N, C-alpha and C positions, 0 to 999 in steps of 0.2 A: 504494500500500500504506500509506503514511503516513496518508492520509485515513481509510482503513479502521481503522487502529489508533487514531486519534484518536476516531473515532465509537464504537469499542468501549470507550473510557474510559481509554486509556493516558495516563499522566501525563507521560511523556517519550518522545522517539523518538531512538534511536541511529542515526546516519547515517554512512556511509562512502562513499568513491568506489566506483563499480561494480567488482566483482571481475572480473578478466580483461579489462578494457577500459582501455587505456592512453591517457591524455590526452597530447597532444603539447605543450601549453602550460599552465603553472601557472594562468593566468587562466581556462582552461577548467574547472578544478576549482572555482574560486570561483564561476563562473557556474552550474555544475551544482548546487552547494550552495545558492546563492541561489534558483534556480528551485524546488528541492525545498522550501525553507523558506517560500517565498512563499505556497503554498497551505495552510499549516498554521497553527494557532493555538497549539499546544503548544510547550514548550521543547525544544531539541534538544541532543544530545550528539554531538560530532564524533568519530568513531573513525578514527584513522590506523592503517591496517593494510597497509603497503606490500608485505609479502611475500605477501599474498593478492591485493591489488588490482592490483599492478604499478605503482602510482602513488606516487612519492616526493613528499611534501609538504614544500616548503621553508619556512624560517622566515617569509619574506615572505608566502607563501600562508597559512600558519597564522595569522599576525597578522590577515590580512583575514577569515579565517573566524571567529576568536574575537571579532572586532568586529561580527559580524552580530548584530542585536538579539535574535534568538531562541536563539542558541547560548549555553548556560549552563555547559558543561563540555567537556573533551577527554579522550579515552582514547587513549593512544599505545602502540602495539605495534611501533613502528619501531626501538626500541633504539638510536637515534642521539642520544646525549646531547650531541652537539656541534652540534645544529641551529643 
């Protein structure tokens, strides 16, 4: 879908972990995001929405994601200000 949005002229893509699919390891979240980003040329916004996706993103995982070259912003709906 990201490729389709890119081809349609989208300037950014907002990405989250899959809804209702729980990763068992934080590294799996990083690998998932990396694979999605790999096939795209546009900048990405990571959307942390744990109450919908069921995936809690730790501070360590978030640091890895925001250090990905294509990630330019983060939207957080986790309401965990003590990450």
